[in-house]
C-alpha positions as CSV (number, residue, x, y, z in Angstrom):
1,M,0.0,0.0,0.0
2,G,1.4,3.4,-1.0
3,K,1.7,6.3,1.4
4,L,-1.2,8.2,-0.3
5,Q,-3.4,5.2,-0.3
6,E,-2.6,4.4,3.4
7,L,-3.3,8.0,4.5
8,L,-6.6,8.2,2.7
9,S,-7.8,4.8,3.9
10,R,-6.9,5.6,7.5
11,N,-8.0,9.2,7.9
12,V,-9.0,11.5,5.1
13,E,-8.6,14.5,7.4
14,S,-4.9,13.7,8.2
15,E,-2.6,16.8,8.0
16,L,-0.1,14.6,6.1
17,I,-2.4,14.3,3.1
18,P,-1.8,17.8,1.7
19,S,2.0,17.5,2.1
20,T,2.0,14.1,0.4
21,L,-0.2,15.4,-2.4
22,Y,2.0,18.5,-2.7
23,G,5.1,16.4,-3.2
24,V,3.4,14.7,-6.2
25,L,2.1,18.0,-7.5
26,I,5.4,20.0,-7.3
27,D,7.4,17.4,-9.1
28,S,5.2,17.9,-12.1
29,V,5.1,21.7,-11.8
30,R,8.9,22.0,-12.0
31,A,9.2,19.9,-15.1
32,E,7.9,22.3,-17.7
33,L,8.9,25.8,-16.6
34,V,11.0,26.8,-19.6
35,G,9.8,30.5,-19.4
36,T,11.2,31.0,-15.9
37,Q,14.7,30.5,-17.3
38,V,14.5,34.0,-18.9
39,V,12.9,35.9,-16.0
40,A,15.2,38.7,-14.8
41,L,13.3,39.7,-11.6
42,R,11.2,37.4,-9.5
43,F,9.4,38.9,-6.6
44,G,8.2,36.4,-3.9
45,P,5.6,36.7,-1.2
46,N,8.0,38.5,1.2
47,D,8.7,41.2,-1.4
48,I,5.0,42.0,-1.9
49,K,3.8,43.6,1.3
50,G,0.2,44.2,0.2
51,S,-1.7,43.0,-2.8
52,S,0.7,44.5,-5.3
53,I,4.3,45.8,-5.8
54,D,5.6,48.9,-7.6
55,V,8.6,48.3,-9.8
56,C,10.9,51.3,-10.5
57,L,13.2,51.3,-13.4
58,N,15.7,54.0,-14.3
59,T,15.3,55.6,-17.7
60,A,18.4,55.0,-19.9
61,N,20.4,58.1,-20.9
62,S,18.2,60.4,-18.9
63,I,21.2,62.4,-17.7
64,A,23.9,63.8,-20.0
65,V,27.5,64.8,-19.7
66,M,27.9,68.3,-20.9
67,Q,30.8,70.6,-21.8
68,I,31.2,73.4,-19.1
69,A,32.8,76.7,-19.8
70,E,35.5,78.0,-17.5
71,G,33.9,79.4,-14.4
72,A,30.4,78.4,-15.5
73,E,27.9,76.7,-13.2
74,F,27.5,73.0,-13.4
75,P,24.2,72.1,-15.1
76,K,21.8,70.3,-12.8
77,Q,20.9,66.8,-13.8
78,Q,18.5,64.2,-12.4
79,A,17.9,60.7,-13.6
80,A,14.4,59.9,-14.7
81,A,12.6,56.7,-13.8
82,E,9.6,54.6,-15.0
83,T,7.3,53.0,-12.4
84,F,4.7,50.3,-13.0
85,N,2.6,48.2,-10.7
86,L,2.3,44.4,-10.5
87,K,-0.8,43.0,-8.9
88,P,-0.8,39.2,-8.9
89,L,-4.0,37.4,-10.0
90,K,-5.2,34.1,-8.6
91,Y,-5.2,30.9,-10.7
92,G,-6.2,27.4,-9.7
93,M,-8.4,24.4,-9.8
94,D,-10.3,21.9,-7.5
95,I,-9.4,18.2,-7.6
96,G,-12.1,16.0,-6.0
97,I,-11.5,12.7,-4.1
98,T,-14.7,10.9,-3.3
99,K,-15.2,8.4,-0.6
100,E,-15.9,5.8,-3.2
101,M,-12.5,6.4,-4.8
102,V,-11.0,5.7,-1.4
103,E,-13.1,2.6,-0.8
104,D,-12.5,1.3,-4.3
105,S,-8.7,2.0,-4.1
106,Q,-8.6,4.2,-7.2
107,F,-5.5,5.9,-5.9
108,A,-3.8,5.8,-9.3
109,V,-6.6,8.0,-10.6
110,V,-6.1,10.5,-7.8
111,E,-2.3,10.7,-8.3
112,W,-2.8,11.1,-12.1
113,N,-5.2,14.0,-11.5
114,I,-2.7,15.7,-9.1
115,R,0.2,15.3,-11.6
116,E,-2.0,16.7,-14.4
117,A,-2.9,19.6,-12.2
118,G,0.8,20.3,-11.6
119,Y,1.5,20.2,-15.3
120,Q,-1.4,22.6,-16.1
121,M,-0.2,25.1,-13.4
122,A,3.2,25.0,-14.9
123,R,1.8,25.4,-18.4
124,K,-0.3,28.4,-17.3
125,L,2.7,30.2,-15.8
126,D,4.7,29.5,-18.9
127,S,2.0,31.0,-21.1
128,L,1.8,34.2,-18.9
129,I,5.6,34.7,-19.4
130,M,5.6,34.0,-23.1
131,A,2.7,36.4,-23.6
132,Q,4.7,39.2,-22.0
133,I,7.6,38.6,-24.4
134,E,5.2,39.4,-27.3
135,A,3.7,42.4,-25.3
136,G,7.2,43.8,-24.9
137,D,8.0,43.3,-28.5
138,T,4.9,45.1,-29.5
139,A,5.6,48.0,-27.2
140,A,9.1,48.4,-28.6
141,S,8.1,47.7,-32.3
142,N,11.0,45.2,-32.5
143,T,9.2,42.5,-34.7
144,V,11.2,40.8,-37.4
145,S,9.0,39.5,-40.2
146,G,10.3,36.4,-41.9
147,S,8.7,34.4,-44.7
148,T,7.9,30.7,-44.8
149,A,10.8,29.7,-42.5
150,V,13.0,31.4,-40.0
151,T,16.4,32.1,-41.5
152,L,19.8,33.1,-40.1
153,A,19.2,36.5,-41.6
154,N,16.0,36.8,-39.5
155,V,17.9,35.8,-36.3
156,S,20.7,38.3,-37.2
157,S,18.1,41.1,-37.6
158,A,16.5,40.2,-34.2
159,V,19.9,40.3,-32.5
160,L,20.6,43.7,-34.1
161,A,17.2,45.0,-32.8
162,L,18.3,44.3,-29.3
163,R,22.0,45.4,-29.6
164,A,20.9,48.7,-31.2
165,N,19.3,49.5,-27.9
166,N,22.4,48.3,-25.9
167,Y,20.9,44.9,-24.9
168,R,22.8,41.6,-25.1
169,P,20.5,38.8,-26.4
170,D,21.4,35.6,-24.6
171,Y,18.3,33.4,-25.2
172,M,16.2,32.5,-28.2
173,I,13.0,30.6,-27.5
174,V,11.4,28.9,-30.5
175,S,8.2,27.1,-31.3
176,P,8.4,23.4,-32.5
177,Q,7.8,24.7,-36.0
178,V,10.8,27.0,-35.9
179,E,12.8,24.3,-34.3
180,D,12.2,22.3,-37.5
181,D,13.4,25.4,-39.5
182,L,16.6,25.3,-37.4
183,H,17.1,21.6,-38.0
184,N,17.4,22.5,-41.7
185,I,20.1,25.2,-41.2
186,D,23.3,23.3,-41.8
187,T,25.5,25.6,-39.8
188,F,23.3,25.2,-36.7
189,H,22.8,21.5,-37.1
190,E,26.5,20.7,-37.6
191,A,27.7,22.9,-34.8
192,D,25.3,21.5,-32.2
193,K,24.5,18.0,-33.3
194,L,20.8,18.2,-32.4
195,G,19.2,15.1,-30.8
196,S,20.7,15.4,-27.3
197,R,18.6,14.1,-24.4
198,E,19.0,17.6,-22.9
199,V,16.1,18.9,-25.0
200,F,13.7,16.6,-23.2
201,E,15.0,17.7,-19.8
202,T,15.6,21.5,-20.2
203,G,14.2,22.5,-23.6
204,R,17.7,23.4,-24.7
205,I,18.5,22.4,-28.3
206,G,21.8,24.2,-28.9
207,R,23.3,27.7,-29.4
208,I,23.1,30.2,-32.2
209,M,24.9,33.6,-32.5
210,G,25.9,33.2,-28.9
211,M,22.3,32.6,-27.6
212,T,21.1,29.5,-25.9
213,V,18.2,28.1,-27.9
214,L,15.1,26.7,-26.0
215,V,12.1,25.0,-27.6
216,S,8.6,25.4,-26.1
217,S,5.1,24.6,-27.4
218,Q,4.0,27.7,-25.4
219,V,5.6,29.9,-28.1
220,T,3.1,31.1,-30.7
221,S,3.2,28.7,-33.7
222,S,6.0,29.6,-36.2
223,Y,7.4,32.3,-33.9
224,A,10.7,32.7,-32.2
225,Y,11.5,35.0,-29.3
226,V,14.9,36.7,-28.8
227,V,15.5,38.2,-25.4
228,D,18.1,39.7,-23.1
229,S,17.2,37.6,-20.0
230,K,18.8,40.2,-17.6
231,H,16.3,42.9,-18.7
232,A,13.4,41.2,-20.5
233,L,10.9,40.0,-17.9
234,C,9.7,40.1,-14.4
235,L,7.4,37.9,-12.3
236,A,5.5,38.7,-9.1
237,E,4.4,35.6,-7.1
238,K,2.3,36.5,-4.1
239,R,1.3,32.9,-3.6
240,P,3.5,30.1,-4.9
241,V,1.8,26.9,-6.1
242,T,-0.2,25.9,-3.0
243,I,-2.3,22.9,-2.2
244,E,-5.1,22.9,0.5
245,Q,-7.5,20.2,1.6
246,Y,-11.1,20.6,2.5
247,K,-14.0,18.3,3.2
248,Q,-17.7,18.4,2.2
249,E,-19.5,16.3,4.8
250,N,-22.8,16.1,3.0
251,A,-21.2,14.8,-0.2
252,D,-18.5,12.3,0.9
253,Y,-16.1,14.5,-0.9
254,V,-12.5,15.6,-0.1
255,G,-11.5,18.6,-2.2
256,I,-7.9,19.4,-3.1
257,A,-7.6,23.1,-4.0
258,V,-4.5,23.9,-6.1
259,S,-3.8,27.6,-6.5
260,A,-1.2,30.3,-7.1
261,R,-1.1,34.1,-7.4
262,W,1.1,35.3,-10.2
263,I,1.6,38.1,-12.7
264,A,4.2,38.4,-15.4
265,R,5.2,41.5,-17.2
266,Y,7.9,42.6,-19.6
267,L,10.6,44.6,-17.7
268,R,12.2,46.6,-20.4
269,A,10.2,46.3,-23.7
270,A,13.2,46.7,-26.1
271,A,14.9,43.7,-24.5
272,N,12.3,41.5,-26.3
273,C,12.1,40.7,-30.0
274,V,9.7,38.4,-31.9
275,I,10.6,36.7,-35.2
276,T,7.5,35.8,-37.2
277,S,7.2,33.2,-40.0
278,T,4.3,31.6,-41.8
């Protein structure tokens, strides 16, 4: 008898049940978080004193060095700043365990549902992050338009878009369709020998123009994202993935509430660039 089965059979109100379920859940959550690899700032619950947090960024080149005539007064300068607010939103689901499931020993079904919940929480967080790469790209007008396939020239243009604004692109995140385009670029294929098991564990499929290349199905189909991970994105997490148990006496039902409070946002818009193809 497994630990989860033993706990549910013995006492469905045991305090050990949520921690046991959480262990199953979090294993799945951690498996698919490709997007968090490129988050520059991550604010946790202790950083967010109320329901939101203000993020203050200095404005580049807002003070200037000026030539001063002999005996003249020094010109007064003051750096400008941009402030925006992050207010995490709640996401979650309810997983039900009925008394009949306990009596009929359907524990594999319970565990499968918990693992699926973990994957879906991870998938949601990834989608929030990826959407903000596109939002930053739109705000900065950095989009590189390709044709039927992403080419080295497209990648070079995206790198230029970032470097022209003094950013240093270090990650390229591609959809599976663009991954296929890259497979057909000889210089990329020969340099990195695609097919490593690493792609299944981390999403990394090689390097191109000094950037680590990640593949994710969360990227819009036929798109590729180029980012400077030190400046591109931020994430506020008021509540990490949490699991809580409750019981409905009149329904022979034990509920498992899985929730988190997140918000992602682009940090500096021009540190994000999207390459589109058809």
